[in-house]
C-alpha positions in Angstrom: 0.0 0.0 0.0 2.8 2.4 0.9 4.6 1.5 -2.3 1.6 2.3 -4.4 1.1 5.6 -2.5 4.7 6.6 -3.2 4.3 5.6 -6.8 1.3 7.8 -7.4 2.1 10.6 -5.0 3.8 12.7 -7.8 0.8 12.3 -10.0 -1.6 13.4 -7.2 0.6 16.3 -6.3 0.9 17.5 -9.9 -2.8 17.2 -10.5 -3.5 19.2 -7.3 -1.1 22.0 -8.3 -2.6 22.1 -11.8 -6.1 22.4 -10.4 -5.1 25.1 -7.9 -3.3 27.1 -10.6 -6.2 26.9 -13.0 -8.8 27.8 -10.3 -7.0 31.1 -9.7 -7.2 32.0 -13.4 -10.6 30.6 -14.2 -12.2 33.9 -14.7 -9.2 35.8 -16.0 -9.7 37.6 -19.3 -7.3 37.2 -22.2 -4.2 39.4 -22.6 -5.8 41.6 -25.2 -5.2 39.1 -28.1 -7.9 38.5 -30.6 -10.4 35.8 -29.6 -12.2 35.6 -32.9 -12.6 32.2 -34.6 -14.0 31.2 -37.9 -17.8 30.7 -37.8 -18.4 26.9 -37.4 -21.6 27.1 -39.5 -20.3 28.9 -42.6 -16.6 28.1 -42.3 -15.6 31.7 -42.2 -17.1 32.9 -45.5 -20.1 34.6 -43.9 -22.6 33.1 -46.3 -25.6 30.9 -45.6 -24.6 27.3 -46.4 -28.1 26.2 -46.9 -28.9 28.1 -50.1 -26.0 30.6 -50.6 -28.6 33.3 -51.0 -30.2 31.7 -54.0 -33.5 30.6 -52.5 -35.8 33.3 -51.2 -37.9 30.7 -49.5 -34.9 29.4 -47.5 -35.9 29.3 -43.8 -32.3 30.0 -42.7 -31.5 33.2 -44.6 -34.5 34.0 -46.8 -32.2 34.4 -49.7 -30.1 37.2 -48.1 -27.0 35.1 -48.2 -26.0 35.8 -44.7 -25.0 33.2 -42.1 -27.4 33.7 -39.1 -24.7 32.6 -36.7 -22.1 35.3 -37.5 -24.5 37.7 -39.4 -22.2 37.6 -42.4 -19.0 38.5 -40.5 -17.5 35.1 -41.0 -16.1 35.1 -37.4 -17.5 34.8 -34.0 -16.0 35.3 -30.5 -14.5 32.1 -29.0 -16.5 30.7 -26.2 -13.3 30.3 -24.2 -11.8 33.0 -22.0 -8.4 31.4 -22.6 -8.4 31.5 -26.4 -5.2 32.8 -28.0 -3.4 33.2 -24.7 -0.4 31.6 -23.1 -2.9 29.3 -21.2 -3.6 27.6 -24.6 -0.2 25.9 -24.2 -1.0 24.5 -20.8 -2.6 21.2 -21.8 0.3 19.8 -23.8 2.8 21.1 -21.1 0.8 19.3 -18.4 0.6 16.1 -20.5 4.3 16.1 -21.3 5.3 16.9 -17.7 3.1 14.2 -16.2 4.4 11.6 -18.7 8.0 12.4 -17.7 7.1 12.4 -13.9 4.8 9.3 -13.7 6.4 7.3 -16.6 2.8 6.5 -17.7 1.6 7.9 -21.0 -2.1 7.1 -21.3 -3.3 8.8 -18.1 -0.9 11.8 -18.7 -2.3 12.4 -22.2 -5.9 12.1 -21.0 -5.3 14.6 -18.1 -3.9 17.0 -20.7 -7.0 16.5 -22.8 -9.2 17.1 -19.8 -7.4 20.3 -18.9 -7.9 21.5 -22.5 -11.6 20.7 -22.2 -11.8 22.6 -18.9 -10.1 25.7 -20.3 -12.3 25.7 -23.5 -15.5 25.3 -21.5 -14.5 27.8 -18.8 -14.7 25.0 -16.2 -18.3 24.1 -17.1 -18.8 20.4 -16.4 -21.2 19.7 -19.3 -19.1 21.8 -21.7 -15.9 20.0 -20.7 -17.4 16.5 -21.1 -18.9 17.4 -24.5 -15.7 19.1 -25.8 -13.4 16.3 -24.6 -15.4 13.5 -26.1 -17.4 15.0 -29.0 -15.0 17.6 -30.2 -11.9 15.7 -29.2 -11.8 11.9 -29.2 -14.8 11.3 -31.4 -13.9 14.1 -33.8 -10.3 12.9 -34.4 -11.5 9.3 -35.0 -14.1 10.6 -37.5 -11.5 12.6 -39.4 -10.8 10.8 -42.8 -7.1 11.7 -42.7 -6.6 10.1 -39.3 -8.7 7.0 -40.2 -6.5 6.5 -43.3 -3.4 6.6 -41.1 -4.9 4.1 -38.7 -5.8 1.8 -41.5 -2.3 2.1 -42.8 -0.9 1.1 -39.4 -3.2 -1.9 -39.1 -2.2 -3.1 -42.6 1.4 -2.5 -41.8 1.1 -4.5 -38.6 -0.6 -7.3 -40.6 2.3 -7.3 -43.1 4.9 -7.5 -40.3 3.0 -10.4 -38.8 2.8 -12.1 -42.2 6.5 -11.7 -42.9 7.3 -13.1 -39.4 4.9 -16.0 -39.8 6.3 -16.9 -43.2 9.8 -16.9 -41.8 11.1 -13.9 -43.8 12.3 -12.0 -40.8 13.9 -15.1 -39.4 15.6 -15.8 -42.7 16.9 -12.2 -42.9 18.1 -12.6 -39.3 20.1 -15.8 -40.3 21.6 -13.9 -43.3 22.4 -11.0 -41.1 24.2 -13.2 -38.6 26.8 -14.0 -41.2 27.2 -10.5 -42.4 26.7 -8.3 -39.3 29.3 -9.3 -36.7 29.1 -6.5 -34.1 26.9 -4.1 -32.2 28.4 -1.3 -34.3 27.5 -3.1 -37.5 23.9 -3.6 -36.3 23.5 0.0 -35.4 25.0 1.2 -38.7 22.7 -1.2 -40.6 19.7 0.3 -38.8 20.8 3.8 -39.7 21.4 2.8 -43.3 18.0 1.1 -43.7 16.3 4.1 -42.1 18.0 6.4 -44.5 16.9 4.3 -47.5 13.2 4.3 -46.4 12.6 8.1 -46.8 9.1 8.2 -48.2 7.3 8.6 -45.0 8.1 8.6 -41.3 5.3 6.3 -40.3 6.4 3.8 -42.9 10.0 4.3 -41.9 9.5 3.6 -38.2 7.5 0.5 -38.5 9.4 -1.1 -41.3 12.9 -0.5 -39.9 11.7 -1.7 -36.5 10.2 -5.0 -37.7 13.3 -5.8 -39.8 16.0 -4.8 -37.3 14.5 -6.0 -34.0 15.8 -9.6 -34.4 19.3 -8.4 -35.4 19.7 -5.8 -32.6 18.3 -8.3 -30.1 21.0 -10.8 -31.1 23.7 -8.2 -30.5 22.1 -7.2 -27.2 21.2 -3.6 -28.2 18.5 -2.3 -26.0 15.1 -1.6 -27.4 15.5 2.1 -26.2 18.6 2.4 -28.4 16.8 0.8 -31.3 13.9 3.2 -30.8 16.3 6.2 -30.9 18.0 5.0 -34.1 14.5 4.5 -35.7 13.2 7.9 -34.5 16.4 9.7 -35.6 16.2 8.3 -39.1 12.5 9.0 -39.6 11.6 12.7 -39.5 15.2 13.9 -39.9 15.6 11.9 -43.1 12.2 12.8 -44.5 12.8 16.5 -44.0 15.8 16.4 -46.3 14.4 14.0 -48.9 12.8 15.9 -51.8 10.7 12.8 -52.6 8.8 12.3 -49.4 5.4 13.2 -47.8 7.2 15.8 -45.7 8.5 17.6 -48.8 4.9 17.6 -50.1 3.7 19.1 -46.8 6.3 21.9 -46.9 5.5 22.6 -50.5 1.8 22.9 -49.6 2.5 25.5 -46.9 4.8 27.7 -49.0 3.3 30.6 -51.0 3.5 31.3 -54.7 3.7 27.7 -55.7 7.5 27.6 -55.1 7.3 25.1 -52.3 9.5 22.2 -53.7 12.2 24.6 -54.9 12.2 26.2 -51.5 12.4 22.8 -49.8 15.5 21.8 -51.9 17.2 25.2 -51.3 16.7 24.8 -47.6 18.3 21.3 -47.3 21.9 22.5 -46.7 20.7 24.8 -43.9 18.6 22.1 -42.1 21.3 21.7 -39.5 19.3 19.6 -37.0 18.5 16.9 -39.5 22.0 16.8 -40.9 23.7 16.9 -37.5 21.4 14.1 -36.2 22.8 11.8 -38.9 26.3 12.8 -38.0 25.5 12.1 -34.3 24.1 8.7 -34.9 27.1 7.7 -36.9 29.4 9.2 -34.3 27.6 7.4 -31.4 27.9 4.1 -33.1 31.5 4.3 -34.3 32.9 6.0 -31.2 30.8 3.7 -28.9 29.4 6.5 -26.9 26.3 6.4 -24.7 25.3 8.9 -22.0 22.4 9.8 -19.9 19.7 7.2 -19.2 20.6 5.4 -22.4 23.9 4.3 -20.9 22.1 2.3 -18.2 19.8 0.7 -20.7 22.6 -0.3 -22.9 24.6 -1.7 -20.0 21.7 -3.8 -18.8 21.2 -5.1 -22.4 24.8 -6.1 -22.9 25.7 -7.4 -19.4 22.4 -9.0 -18.4 20.5 -9.5 -21.7 17.8 -7.2 -20.4 16.7 -5.4 -23.5 13.9 -3.4 -21.8 15.3 -2.5 -18.4 11.9 -3.0 -16.9 8.7 -2.1 -18.7 7.7 -4.0 -21.9 4.2 -3.2 -23.1 4.5 -5.9 -25.8 5.4 -8.7 -23.5 2.0 -10.4 -23.9 2.1 -10.4 -27.6 3.7 -13.7 -28.3 4.7 -14.2 -31.9 3.9 -17.4 -33.7 6.7 -19.8 -34.5 8.0 -18.8 -37.9 8.1 -21.2 -40.9 11.4 -22.9 -41.4 10.9 -22.5 -45.2 11.4 -18.8 -45.1 13.9 -17.0 -47.4 15.3 -13.5 -47.3 13.1 -12.8 -50.4 10.1 -13.4 -48.2 11.0 -10.2 -46.4 12.6 -8.2 -49.2 9.7 -8.7 -51.7 6.9 -7.5 -49.4 9.0 -4.5 -48.2 9.8 -3.7 -51.9 6.2 -4.0 -52.8 5.2 -1.8 -50.0 7.7 0.9 -51.1 6.7 0.8 -54.7 3.0 0.7 -54.0 3.2 3.6 -51.5 5.0 5.7 -54.0 2.4 4.9 -56.6 -0.4 5.6 -54.1 1.2 9.0 -53.2 1.4 10.2 -56.8 -2.1 8.8 -57.5 -3.5 10.9 -54.7 -1.7 13.9 -56.2 -3.3 13.5 -59.6 -0.4 11.9 -61.5 -2.7 9.6 -63.5 -4.9 12.6 -64.3 -2.1 14.5 -66.1 -0.1 16.1 -63.3 3.7 15.8 -63.5 5.6 13.5 -61.0 7.0 16.3 -58.9 3.7 18.2 -58.9 1.8 15.0 -58.0 4.1 14.2 -55.1 3.8 17.8 -53.9 0.0 17.7 -54.0 -0.2 14.1 -52.6 -2.4 13.1 -49.6 -0.2 11.0 -47.4 -3.1 9.3 -45.7 -4.8 8.2 -48.9 -1.5 7.3 -50.6 -0.1 5.2 -47.8 -3.5 3.5 -47.1 -3.9 2.5 -50.8 -0.3 1.6 -51.2 -0.3 -0.6 -48.1 -3.5 -2.3 -49.2 -2.2 -3.3 -52.6 1.1 -4.4 -51.0 -0.8 -6.7 -48.6 -2.7 -8.2 -51.5 0.6 -8.7 -53.5 2.2 -10.3 -50.4 -0.8 -12.7 -50.0 -0.5 -13.8 -53.6 3.2 -14.2 -53.3 3.0 -16.4 -50.2 0.2 -18.5 -51.7 2.4 -19.2 -54.7 5.3 -19.9 -52.4 3.2 -22.3 -50.3 5.2 -21.4 -47.2 2.2 -20.5 -45.1 -1.5 -21.7 -45.2 -4.3 -19.4 -46.3 -5.9 -19.6 -42.8 -2.7 -18.6 -41.2 -2.3 -15.7 -43.5 -5.8 -14.4 -42.6 -5.0 -14.7 -38.9 -2.1 -12.3 -39.4 -4.7 -9.5 -39.9 -6.1 -9.5 -36.4 -2.6 -10.3 -35.0 -1.3 -7.2 -36.8 -4.1 -5.1 -35.4 -3.4 -6.3 -31.8 0.3 -5.4 -32.3 -0.7 -1.8 -33.2 -3.2 -1.3 -30.3 -0.8 0.6 -28.0 0.3 2.9 -30.9 -3.3 3.5 -32.0 -4.4 4.3 -28.5 -1.5 6.8 -27.9 -2.1 8.3 -31.4 -5.8 8.8 -30.6 -5.0 10.6 -27.4 -2.2 12.7 -29.0 -4.6 13.8 -31.8 -7.2 14.6 -29.2 -4.8 16.7 -27.3 -3.9 18.6 -30.5 -7.6 19.2 -31.1 -7.7 20.8 -27.6 -4.8 23.1 -28.3 -6.2 24.0 -31.7 -9.6 24.9 -30.1 -7.7 27.2 -27.7 -5.9 29.0 -30.4 -2.4 28.0 -29.4 -0.9 28.3 -32.9 -2.2 31.9 -33.2 -0.7 32.8 -29.9 2.7 31.6 -31.0 2.3 33.2 -34.5 1.5 36.6 -32.9 4.4 36.3 -30.6 6.8 35.6 -33.5 5.5 38.3 -35.6 5.3 41.0 -32.9 8.5 40.3 -31.0 11.0 38.6 -33.2 10.9 40.4 -36.5 13.2 43.2 -35.4 16.1 40.8 -34.6 17.2 40.2 -38.1 20.6 38.4 -37.6 19.4 36.4 -34.6 16.1 35.5 -36.3 17.2 32.0 -37.6 18.1 30.9 -34.0 15.0 32.5 -32.6 12.8 30.8 -35.2 14.5 27.5 -34.5 13.8 27.8 -30.7 10.1 28.8 -31.4 9.7 25.9 -33.8 11.2 23.5 -31.2 8.8 24.7 -28.5 5.7 24.7 -30.7 6.3 21.3 -32.1 7.2 19.9 -28.7 4.1 21.3 -27.1 1.7 20.4 -29.9 3.3 17.1 -31.0 3.1 18.1 -34.7 5.9 19.3 -37.0 3.5 19.7 -40.0 1.4 22.1 -38.0 4.5 24.0 -37.1 5.4 24.3 -40.8 2.0 25.7 -41.5 2.3 28.3 -38.8 5.9 29.5 -39.2 6.7 29.2 -42.9 4.1 31.8 -44.0 5.2 34.2 -41.2 8.9 33.9 -42.3 7.9 34.5 -46.0 6.0 37.6 -44.9 9.0 38.9 -42.9 11.7 38.4 -45.6 11.5 38.7 -49.4 12.6 35.5 -51.1 15.7 37.2 -52.6 17.0 37.8 -49.1 19.5 35.0 -48.1 18.1 35.0 -44.6 14.8 33.9 -45.9 16.1 30.4 -46.8 18.0 30.2 -43.6 14.9 31.1 -41.5 12.7 28.6 -43.4 15.3 25.9 -42.8 15.4 26.9 -39.1 11.6 26.6 -39.0 11.8 23.1 -40.5 14.7 22.1 -38.2 12.9 23.4 -35.1 9.7 21.5 -36.1 11.6 18.3 -36.5 13.6 18.8 -33.3 10.5 19.5 -31.2 8.7 16.6 -32.9 11.7 14.3 -32.2 11.7 15.2 -28.5 7.9 15.3 -27.8 6.2 12.3 -26.2 2.9 13.2 -27.9 4.4 13.3 -31.4 3.0 10.6 -33.7 6.5 10.0 -35.1 7.9 9.4 -31.6 5.0 7.1 -30.9 5.6 5.1 -34.1 9.3 4.7 -33.3 8.3 3.2 -29.9 5.9 0.9 -31.7 8.4 -0.1 -34.3 11.0 -1.0 -31.7 8.4 -2.4 -29.4 9.8 -0.3 -26.6 8.0 1.4 -23.7 7.1 4.8 -25.0 8.1 6.9 -21.9 11.4 5.0 -21.8 12.1 5.8 -25.4 11.4 9.5 -24.8 13.5 9.8 -21.6 16.5 8.0 -23.1 16.6 9.9 -26.4 16.0 13.3 -25.0 19.6 14.0 -23.9 20.8 13.0 -27.4 18.2 15.2 -29.1 18.9 18.2 -26.8 22.7 17.9 -27.5 22.1 18.1 -31.2 19.6 20.9 -30.7 22.2 23.0 -28.7 24.8 22.7 -31.5 22.1 23.5 -34.1 21.2 26.7 -32.2 24.8 27.8 -32.3 25.0 26.9 -36.0 21.9 29.1 -36.7 23.5 32.0 -34.8 26.5 31.7 -37.1 24.3 31.3 -40.2 22.4 34.5 -39.2 25.6 36.4 -39.8 27.1 34.2 -42.5 24.1 33.0 -44.6 26.3 30.8 -46.8 25.8 27.0 -46.7 29.4 26.3 -47.8 30.6 28.1 -44.7 27.9 27.5 -42.1 27.4 23.7 -42.7 31.1 22.7 -42.4 31.3 24.7 -39.2 28.2 23.1 -37.8 29.5 19.6 -38.6 32.9 20.4 -37.0 31.1 21.7 -33.9 29.1 18.5 -33.7 32.1 16.3 -34.1 34.0 18.3 -31.4 31.0 17.8 -29.0 31.0 14.0 -29.8 34.7 13.7 -29.0 34.3 15.6 -25.8 31.4 13.3 -24.8 33.6 10.3 -25.7 36.2 11.5 -23.3 33.7 12.1 -20.5 31.3 9.2 -21.1 33.2 6.2 -22.3 30.6 3.5 -22.8 31.5 0.6 -20.6 28.8 -1.5 -22.3 30.3 -1.3 -25.8 32.3 -4.1 -27.2 
């Protein structure tokens, strides 16, 4: 009883402090910021959506083409007293803080969602309940984009189960045993595979995880270290790959239809992504581990304890794989998945309707493209294994619910993370940050890249979305600088780097969640172990953007940034020699 009390005492204390803090500000007015939101009935256009003013007999507007809710203004006052204030950032801060304190992600996320509902409803019980469930959880699960991502995850889980059942993963593991002889080699192989799968971060996380788990387990690499390597080769690789869903997102947020060109020009200045790759290679080759990760790696190597405690996937026993498996049984489904996902992405962008490849990829819908691509890849895999006769049809069908079960922890965390984002959106968090950037940072020209990087980090960390950060900061940067100003490209790169950094660190980021799922690692353990690594790279990146603000030349700034990162790694090697390395 005493043990349980001690365990949950930090949670109770944190909740009490949060409630006390909120109660003192329940009736506080905003700080003068605008609390106007788009009218929910007309979508902000001010027109009646029933008849658009064309039907004089319309009971809603009588043909006057005015929305009765906003009286044609297109905007109404937010019902929340906390809209577009600093309090809008409180829900994600609480969720992240509780997750790090309690080491329990589900309750932490839900408490964050609950706080968001309380703030939106001005502490009304009925309003809070309706907003949390109707506008939050139910709304995000009804969103077609989110449903597409969830279907993609389920199909990917089924394909992983299918490859394992057919013996493809085991065959690859046997092949790898003869070619990968050391822990260093296993880590470098994970990094290489992560760099090769650059289409989408979701796809990257789950595919690399399923392929590399048996190999890293054999070499006694902790699941936390595997999760870090997966996470660090997901978003950081996608953000410097012109053919990726992330490039498409950036292109969509940029103005004047120059998004892809802007993305390519920004790659040499994307210091966080490039330095993360340098860091991963340095950590593996120099055999460095520090912070909580050092303990996890020590336990894995000395005791064979890959998890150092919590393993949420312990009850998900895998079926005994077929002894007829070949390496092709893994390579072909993965290749089919890559090809089909690329075709699905360009299809969703209108490639088969006449659009060019680049334009189609830029205009692609990642949810639709990945869902369709994964579905076709699964069918191809079924046909292939039927022809190979390595697995019975009944066993193949059973892989679908098995794959679903393997994705349940990730799906649950994703649902809560999306709901938390819905709370912050309803409180106008992005507008508060945007106003802050525009009003206070625009006068600091030379320091602006570093400032934008920090703001991007904070916003992505608090909201758990890098794409949302792109959408907020890129238009602001473009409005501050003309495109012929060299600092414009540097600041846009800083925006993307900050978004990826915050996304990389945040426990409510979908990419971070997918990395935990791919490595089958406890989510909070993954976040706590990779945070010192990500913060180290972020610190060097910040200094690099200070330099780039005064010398906006990639040929000068990038080599300096890499040199600084290597210097930090050598200092870390001297201070934290990894006793677990072999």
